[in-house]
C-alpha positions in Angstrom: 113.5 183.9 -203.0 116.1 181.4 -204.3 119.2 181.7 -206.3 121.1 179.2 -208.3 124.5 178.3 -207.0 127.0 178.6 -209.8 129.1 175.7 -208.5 126.4 173.2 -208.1 123.5 174.5 -210.1 121.2 173.8 -207.2 118.8 176.3 -205.7 119.4 177.6 -202.2 117.7 180.4 -200.2 119.3 183.8 -200.7 120.7 185.0 -197.4 121.0 188.6 -196.3 124.7 188.2 -195.8 126.3 191.6 -196.2 123.2 193.6 -195.4 125.0 195.2 -192.4 128.1 196.0 -194.5 125.8 197.7 -197.1 124.0 199.6 -194.5 127.3 200.9 -193.1 128.6 201.8 -196.5 125.5 203.8 -197.4 125.5 205.4 -194.0 129.1 206.5 -194.3 128.6 207.7 -197.9 125.9 210.0 -196.5 128.0 211.0 -193.5 125.4 209.9 -191.1 126.3 208.8 -187.6 125.1 205.5 -186.3 123.0 207.4 -183.8 121.4 209.6 -186.4 120.5 206.7 -188.7 119.1 204.8 -185.8 117.0 207.7 -184.6 115.7 208.7 -188.1 114.9 205.0 -188.9 113.2 204.4 -185.6 115.5 201.5 -184.6 117.8 201.1 -181.6 121.4 202.1 -182.0 122.5 198.8 -180.4 120.5 196.8 -183.0 121.8 198.9 -185.9 125.4 198.5 -184.6 124.9 194.7 -184.3 123.5 194.6 -187.9 126.5 196.6 -189.3 129.0 194.5 -187.4 127.4 191.2 -188.5 127.2 189.8 -185.0 126.4 186.5 -186.4 123.4 184.3 -185.5 122.8 186.3 -182.3 121.5 189.3 -184.3 117.9 189.1 -185.1 117.3 189.4 -188.9 115.8 192.7 -189.8 112.1 192.8 -190.7 110.9 194.2 -194.0 109.6 197.2 -192.1 113.0 197.8 -190.5 114.9 197.5 -193.8 112.4 199.8 -195.5 112.8 202.4 -192.7 116.6 202.2 -193.0 116.5 202.3 -196.8 114.2 205.3 -196.8 116.6 207.3 -194.5 119.6 206.3 -196.6 117.8 207.2 -199.8 118.3 203.7 -201.3 116.0 200.8 -202.1 115.5 197.7 -200.1 117.1 195.8 -203.0 120.2 198.0 -202.6 120.4 196.9 -198.9 119.7 193.3 -199.7 122.2 193.2 -202.6 119.5 191.8 -205.0 118.4 193.1 -208.3 114.7 193.5 -208.9 113.2 193.0 -212.3 112.3 196.5 -213.5 112.0 198.2 -216.8 115.2 198.5 -218.6 117.1 201.5 -217.3 118.2 204.2 -219.7 121.8 204.6 -220.4 123.5 207.0 -218.0 124.7 210.1 -219.7 128.5 210.5 -219.9 128.2 214.0 -218.2 126.4 212.4 -215.3 129.1 209.7 -214.9 131.8 212.4 -215.1 130.0 214.4 -212.4 129.5 211.3 -210.2 133.2 210.4 -210.5 134.4 214.0 -209.7 132.1 214.5 -206.7 131.9 210.9 -205.3 128.2 210.6 -205.8 126.7 207.3 -204.4 125.5 204.8 -207.0 121.9 205.0 -205.8 122.0 208.8 -206.3 123.4 208.4 -209.8 120.5 206.0 -210.7 118.0 208.6 -209.3 119.6 211.4 -211.2 119.7 209.4 -214.5 115.9 209.6 -214.5 115.8 213.4 -214.5 114.5 215.1 -217.6 113.4 218.7 -218.1 111.2 219.3 -221.1 112.2 216.0 -222.5 116.0 216.4 -222.2 118.5 215.3 -219.5 121.1 217.8 -218.3 124.1 217.8 -220.6 126.9 219.2 -218.5 128.8 218.3 -215.4 128.0 221.7 -213.9 124.3 221.3 -214.5 124.3 217.9 -212.9 126.2 219.4 -209.9 123.6 222.2 -209.7 120.6 219.9 -209.7 122.2 217.5 -207.2 123.1 220.3 -204.9 119.6 221.6 -205.1 118.1 218.2 -204.2 120.5 217.7 -201.3 120.0 221.2 -200.0 116.2 220.8 -200.2 116.3 217.9 -197.7 116.1 220.4 -194.9 112.7 221.6 -196.2 111.3 218.1 -195.5 112.1 218.6 -191.8 
């Protein structure tokens, strides 16, 4: 994939600069240890640490399979980790009550996007308390997946 450089207007390959920082941010938002993420994603703790700390050219770039495994554990998309937007259907406007809930409870952006798609009998939740209840139920249900 190529992007256009704003300063020169030329096309250059998109680098995965910042992937490690994004992995760390999402991991910390979810209060996962480095060891737990590594184990759950099936990657070595040392490699994950090297990715997060951007050990430069000595760190092997993550494969799509590795990024997918990490993204899945973190509950984000690969595009979230890569810092790239995918062309998707236009997203619906995020309800004010959801934005208020997210601000009050420090809900990660990826989770807000997921919640914004929830409708029950054609309507989205309307109150901060209802968003909190639904989010808590989703988070609590993670243990059921084992």
